[in-house]
TIPA-445932 format. One record per residue (C-alpha): residue in one letter; x, y, z. Coordinates in pm, whole numbers, plus 50000, padded with zeros to 5 digits. Last residue first. Layout:
aXYZ ...
This chain:
y521285275248736 k517555271348806 v516775240049010 t514315217548825 k516635188448747 g518185191049093 l514875179649240 e515385145049092 l518985143449216 d517735156449549 g515355127249590 k518025101649497 l520425117049747 l517785115750017 t517015079049953 s520695068749941 v521485087250263 e518475071950436 e519535036750322 e523105042850440 s521805051450785 a521915086550929 n523975089751250 p525655122951161 e522335138251043 l522225147550674 h521925184850589 k525435189150450 v525125157050245 t521895169450085 t523335203449987 t526365186949829 k524185162949629 a521985191449501 a525015212049402 q526495182149218 t523235176849028 k522945213648936 a526565214548815 h525935183648598 e522885200748444 v525005231248363 a527795209748220 w525375190047999 s523895221747851 y527405235947798 t528555203947626 i525635206147384 m526435242747318 g530135235247268 v529375207147023 v527105231046830 a529825257746818 m532505232946712 f530315220346426 m529525255946317 g533235264546314 m534125233746108 l531345241545861 n532455277645821 k536095267345773 g535085241645512 t533435269845323 l529765278945297 v529065304045018 s525795323245029 d523255312444767 f520505334044923 l517955308345042 i519935276945129 w523365292245204 g521825321445391 l519615296645574 l522685277545692 l524525308945804 v521415322245980 c520865288846158 v524465288046288 t524175323646415 k520825315546579 m522495286446762 h524565314746911 g521695320347152 l522765289147341 v525785307647480 q524275342447522 f521005330347675 t522915306847905 v525045336248024 a521985358548078 s520365331848294 f517615305348284 r513915312948335 g514125350948331 i516685350748050 c514575327047839 l511275345347898 y512675380247843 q514235368947515 s511105349447417 i508875380047459 n511245402647262 c511595378146971 f507855370946965 v507035408146940 a509935413646699 l508405388446455 f505325410446415 c507455441846381 s509545425846104 l506385414345925 m504995449845947 i508245463345799 f507985436445529 l504455446945431 i505255484045444 a508245479145213 g506165458544968 s503375484444962 t505935511244885 y507125538145124 t509245566144978 y511895577645226 d512445615145252 l511005617345604 i513545590945713 n516365615345642 r519575599745515 g523175606445621 n523845569745705 l524765568146075 f524095604346177 y520715603745999 d519935570846173 v520735585746515 y518585616346443 p515655595246316 g515895571946618 l515995597646901 v512295606746917 i510845573046813 l513575557147027 s512365574547346 a508695566147291 a509345529847194 q511745524047483 i509265537747736 p506345518247583 a508375485547577 t509495486347943 k506175479248116 s504785453647869 l508185436447873 l507965432748250 e504515416648231 f505605394447940 s508575380848136 g506635374848455 c506725396248767 s508095389349113 h509385425349147 k513015417149231 k513075383949045 q511775398248718 l513965429048759 a517125408048807 g516435386148502 i516045415648267 y518915434648434 i521405407348343 q520415411247977 q520665449047989 l524015447748170 s525495425947896 t524105448647624 s525475479647800 i528955464647849 v529305450647496 a527855481247323 t529995505847518 l533135485947433 a532085483647067 a531555521347045 l534905527647217 f536655503846977 g535015519646674 k536095554246781 l539675542446847 n540095522446526 v539925485346454 s540475461346164 v539575424646147 d538655406845823 t536925373245866 v535135363546188 t531965342946140 c532725305446121 v535925305046328 g534575329446586 v531405309046636 g533525277946703 i536045295846926 m533315311947135 v531385279247167 v534535260247273 f535365286647536 i531825285247679 a532115247047702 t535425249947890 k533975275148135 v530965252548201 e533225222248261 r535465241948498 t532455251348708 y531025286348717 t530595311648999 k527905337649066 s528725365049315 h525605384149199 i527125417149084 l530815408549035 w530285372248925 e527335381048702 l529465409248556 v532305384848484 s529995359748314 v528215386948115 t531595399447991 p532775364047912 i529735358947684 m529625394747551 s533085390147397 l531455371347109 k529555402747003 a532785422947006 i534515396346795 q531635398146545 y532025436146518 f535785431346475 g535185408646176 v532475430746022 s534905459946023 n534185487646269 l532585522146258 m529125513346120 l528605480646310 s529875496846630 l527525526246584 n524545502846544 m525585483746855 s526075516847040 v522525528246957 i520845495647063 s522905490947381 t522385526947490 n518665521247435 s518785490947667 v520765508947939 l518395538747935 s515335516147920 f516565496948227 l517215529048417 f513765542448326 l511965510248424 d513775508648758 k512975545048835 f509375540548720 p508795515549001 v507235482848880 h503565477048962 k502095445248821 s499755443148520 v498155408948480 s497915392548138 y495065378047929 g492515401848079 m491415418147754 a492885451947853 a496145435347970 s496605417447637 a495745448847440 y498325469147634 g501005442647587 v500275439747214 g500485477547179 a503795478347367 t505185451747133 v504015472246832 a505755503346968 f508835482847060 h509275470646703 f508545504946554 a511305519446774 t513625492146646 l512825503746291 t513795538846399 t517175525846515 a517745505746197 f516875532945946 r518285518745624 f514995511845445 d516655500945116 y513615480545002 g515455449044892 a518605447444678 k519875477844864 s519395459145190 m517255472545475 v513825456345440 q514945423445280 k517725418945534 n515285429345805 a512985400545712 m515855375245718 i517115388046054 i513545388546187 g513055352146090 v516295341046255 s515265358546575 s511675345746559 i512745309546501 i515535309946763 n513505327647031 m510345307346980 a512335274846981 w514075285147302 a510765292747475 g509135261147340 v511985239547466 d511585254947811 s507805250347803 v508205213847702 a510575208347995 k508135225648230 k505295202448127 e507515172048176 e508605183848521 k505005190148626 k503925156348496 e506735139248688 v505845157949005 p502155149448963 l503025111948943 e505325110149247 m502545111449506 n500555083949332 a503635061749316 k504335067549686 v500745058549777 s500965026349576 t504285016949736 m502865023250083 m500005000050000 
C-alpha cells in the first residue's frame, strides 16, 4: 500500500517536470525561430537589393511600439496581469537598453564586420564576469570549457577581416557592456518585482518605443546621412516592415522569457544557435558560400552548446548532492542517505542555474 501511495505522490511531480521541459523547449524554439526570421525580414527591408529602408534605430522603435500595443491589448482583455514596477527601475533599464541599441549600430558602422563579430562574442565572458561581480555567481570548469569552445567555434565561422580604430573600439566597448548589463537586468527585475517576462516587457516597451521614436531619426541620419521623412514607402516595404514588427514581438517575449527562466550567460551561449541557423539559411535561400572553415566552426559551436547544457545540468546535480550531504544527520543510515540523494537528484533537474 505504501508503494501505491508513493507512486501516486510522484506522478504529479513527473507531469509538472515534463510540462516545464516542454515550456523550456518552446521558449528557446520561439526565440531561435523569431530571431532568425527577423534577421531575414530585416535583410529584405534594409538591403539595397530589397527596400533600402536603412533606418535601423527607427525600425527598432517600431518594434517596441508594436510590442507595447500587444502588451496593452493583452492587459485590457485580461490575458495578462499588470504589476507595479517603480518608474525609476523602468527608466534605468530603458536607458541601458537604448544605449545598447545605439552603440551596437555605431559599432557596426565604425568597425569591420570581423571586429564587430569579435565584440559580440566578447559578451559571453563579459556577462559571466558581471554576474560574478554583481551576483557572486561562479562557474564550474566544465561550464567555462564549454563557453570557450562555443566562442572559438562561432569565431571560426563568422570572423573574417579584422580592423579597429579608436572610435570603433569605444563604440564596441559601450555596446558590449550595455548589452550585457541589459540582459542581466532583465532577470534581476523579474526576480526583484516577482513579475513574469511578458509583464515586465509590457512595462518597458512603451518607454523604449517613445524614446527611440524621438531619438531614432537623428541617430539614423548620423549613421547613414539619410532623412527618414524623405523615404518613399511602397506596399512591399510596408508589408515587410509589418512582418519585422510582428516577429519582433515574439523575439522580445522569448528573450525576456529565456533570460528570466535561465540566465543571461545561458541566453548568450545557446543564443549562438541563431548564428548557425542564419549561416545555413543564407546558404539555402540566398546562395551564400559555405566553406570548410564555416562548417568546422559551426560544428565546434554546436558541440560547445551541447557540452554547455550537459555541464549546467551536471553542476545542478552536484550542488543538490552537496546540499543533501550537508543536511544529513551524523547517525543517518546508508539507506536514508541513498534515499535523500536520489530525491535531490530529481529535484536538481528543476533547480535554476
